[in-house]
C-alpha positions as CSV (number, residue, x, y, z in Angstrom):
1,X,-19.7,7.6,3.5
2,X,-18.3,9.9,0.9
3,X,-14.8,9.1,-0.1
4,X,-12.3,10.9,-2.6
5,X,-9.1,9.9,-4.1
6,X,-6.7,12.7,-4.7
7,X,-3.1,12.3,-6.2
8,X,-0.3,12.9,-3.6
9,X,2.2,15.7,-4.9
10,X,5.4,16.9,-3.3
11,X,3.4,19.6,-1.4
12,X,1.6,17.0,0.4
13,X,4.9,15.1,1.5
14,X,4.4,16.2,5.4
15,X,1.1,14.8,5.5
16,X,2.1,11.6,3.5
17,X,5.0,11.0,6.2
18,X,2.9,11.6,9.1
19,X,0.0,9.3,7.7
20,X,2.6,6.5,6.4
21,X,4.3,6.5,10.1
22,X,1.0,6.5,11.9
23,X,-0.8,3.8,10.0
24,X,1.9,1.6,9.8
25,X,2.7,1.9,13.6
26,X,-1.0,1.2,14.5
27,X,-1.2,-1.9,12.2
28,X,2.3,-3.4,13.0
29,X,4.3,-1.9,16.0
30,X,2.7,-4.3,18.7
31,X,3.9,-7.3,16.6
32,X,7.4,-6.4,16.1
33,X,10.9,-5.8,18.0
34,X,10.6,-2.0,18.9
35,X,14.3,-1.3,17.8
36,X,13.9,-3.3,14.4
37,X,10.5,-1.6,14.0
38,X,12.0,1.9,14.7
39,X,14.8,1.1,12.1
40,X,12.1,0.2,9.3
41,X,10.1,3.3,10.1
42,X,13.2,5.6,10.0
43,X,14.3,4.0,6.5
44,X,10.7,3.5,4.8
45,X,9.2,6.7,5.9
46,X,12.0,9.2,6.0
47,X,11.1,12.7,4.1
48,X,14.1,11.9,1.7
49,X,12.6,8.4,0.9
50,X,9.3,9.5,0.3
51,X,10.3,12.3,-1.8
52,X,12.4,9.8,-3.8
53,X,9.7,7.7,-4.2
54,X,7.2,10.7,-5.2
55,X,9.6,11.8,-7.8
56,X,9.6,8.3,-9.5
57,X,7.6,8.6,-12.7
58,X,6.4,5.1,-12.1
59,X,5.1,5.4,-8.8
60,X,1.9,7.2,-7.8
61,X,0.6,7.9,-4.1
62,X,-3.0,9.0,-3.5
63,X,-4.7,10.4,-0.7
64,X,-8.1,8.9,0.4
65,X,-10.3,11.8,1.7
66,X,-13.5,11.8,3.7
67,X,-14.9,15.4,3.9
68,X,-11.7,16.8,2.9
69,X,-10.0,14.8,5.8
70,X,-7.3,12.8,4.7
71,X,-8.2,9.3,6.3
72,X,-5.7,7.1,4.3
73,X,-3.4,6.6,1.3
74,X,-2.0,4.0,-1.2
75,X,0.8,3.6,-3.3
76,X,0.8,2.1,-7.0
77,X,3.9,0.8,-9.0
78,X,4.3,0.3,-12.5
79,X,7.3,-0.8,-14.9
80,X,10.6,-0.8,-12.9
81,X,9.2,0.7,-9.8
82,X,7.7,-2.8,-9.0
83,X,9.3,-4.5,-6.3
84,X,9.0,-8.1,-8.1
85,X,7.3,-9.0,-11.3
86,X,8.2,-5.6,-13.3
87,X,5.9,-6.7,-16.1
88,X,4.2,-4.1,-18.2
89,X,0.9,-5.8,-17.9
90,X,0.8,-5.7,-14.2
91,X,0.5,-2.9,-11.4
92,X,1.7,-3.3,-8.0
93,X,-0.3,-2.3,-5.0
94,X,2.6,-1.6,-2.7
95,X,0.7,0.2,0.3
96,X,-2.9,0.6,1.2
97,X,-3.3,1.9,4.6
98,X,-6.7,3.9,6.5
99,X,-6.6,5.5,10.0
100,X,-7.6,3.0,12.6
101,X,-10.7,5.0,13.4
102,X,-12.0,4.6,9.5
103,X,-11.4,1.0,9.5
104,X,-14.4,-1.5,9.1
105,X,-16.5,0.8,7.2
106,X,-16.1,-0.6,3.7
107,X,-13.4,2.0,2.8
108,X,-10.8,-0.6,1.8
109,X,-13.3,-2.1,-0.6
110,X,-14.0,1.4,-2.2
111,X,-10.2,1.7,-2.4
112,X,-9.8,-1.7,-4.2
113,X,-12.5,-0.6,-6.7
114,X,-11.0,2.5,-7.6
115,X,-7.4,1.1,-7.9
116,X,-8.7,-1.8,-10.0
117,X,-10.6,0.5,-12.5
118,X,-7.5,2.7,-12.5
119,X,-5.5,-0.2,-13.5
120,X,-7.9,-1.3,-16.2
121,X,-7.7,2.3,-17.5
122,X,-4.2,2.0,-17.9
123,X,-4.4,-1.2,-19.6
124,X,-3.3,-3.4,-17.1
125,X,-3.9,-7.0,-17.0
126,X,-3.4,-8.0,-13.5
127,X,-3.0,-6.1,-10.0
128,X,-0.8,-7.6,-7.5
129,X,0.5,-6.9,-3.7
130,X,2.3,-8.4,-1.0
131,X,1.0,-9.0,2.5
132,X,2.6,-10.2,5.8
133,X,1.7,-13.8,6.0
134,X,0.6,-13.2,9.6
135,X,-1.8,-10.4,8.5
136,X,-4.6,-12.9,8.6
137,X,-7.5,-10.2,8.3
138,X,-5.9,-8.5,5.4
139,X,-5.3,-11.7,3.7
140,X,-9.1,-12.6,4.1
141,X,-9.9,-9.2,3.0
142,X,-8.0,-9.6,-0.4
143,X,-9.3,-13.0,-1.0
144,X,-12.8,-11.9,-0.8
145,X,-12.1,-9.5,-3.6
146,X,-10.7,-12.2,-5.9
147,X,-7.0,-12.0,-4.8
148,X,-5.1,-15.5,-4.8
149,X,-1.8,-16.3,-3.5
150,X,1.0,-17.0,-6.5
151,X,4.0,-16.6,-4.6
152,X,6.0,-15.2,-1.5
153,X,9.0,-13.2,-0.7
154,X,11.1,-11.9,2.2
155,X,10.2,-8.6,3.7
156,X,12.6,-7.1,6.4
157,X,11.5,-4.9,9.4
158,X,15.0,-3.9,10.6
159,X,16.8,-7.1,10.8
160,X,13.9,-9.3,11.2
161,X,13.2,-11.2,8.0
162,X,9.3,-12.0,7.7
163,X,7.4,-13.4,4.9
164,X,5.0,-11.7,2.6
165,X,2.5,-13.6,0.5
166,X,2.3,-12.3,-2.9
167,X,-1.5,-11.9,-4.1
168,X,-2.8,-11.4,-7.6
169,X,-6.0,-10.4,-9.2
170,X,-6.5,-10.7,-13.0
171,X,-8.4,-7.7,-14.1
172,X,-9.3,-9.0,-17.8
């Protein structure tokens, strides 16, 4: 399967919002309280919030495409845009989502390879991310790719406090 990566700019905001809501809902709606989940969706994926994030020079969104069809996206943060570490030598992978119909086809591995090379090209020494402690499949995926747990932090879906594991991969 041929995969391309394209930076998401402001003109891609409607597609980014739709894809964000769809993929996050597919992944987590059934495991969360519906009212808390709706609050989170409205806050995290509003057009205003995504536009604010797109305008941040330390944040980058990329669409993942197959035959000119957008099938996923990811979000990278450096410097002050990082949620936790905020170290110049690190890059945060804040979001990585693929449409359900394209999962299990090796696309996630291709995305990680691209991101890791991009981080190296930017002189980053490590890549890190947060993943819900109950998302065992994702944790195993990252561990297979050399990531290890180094900490954890709270993550809120509405008023529901959950725990994200912080995973890291050394790039040099």
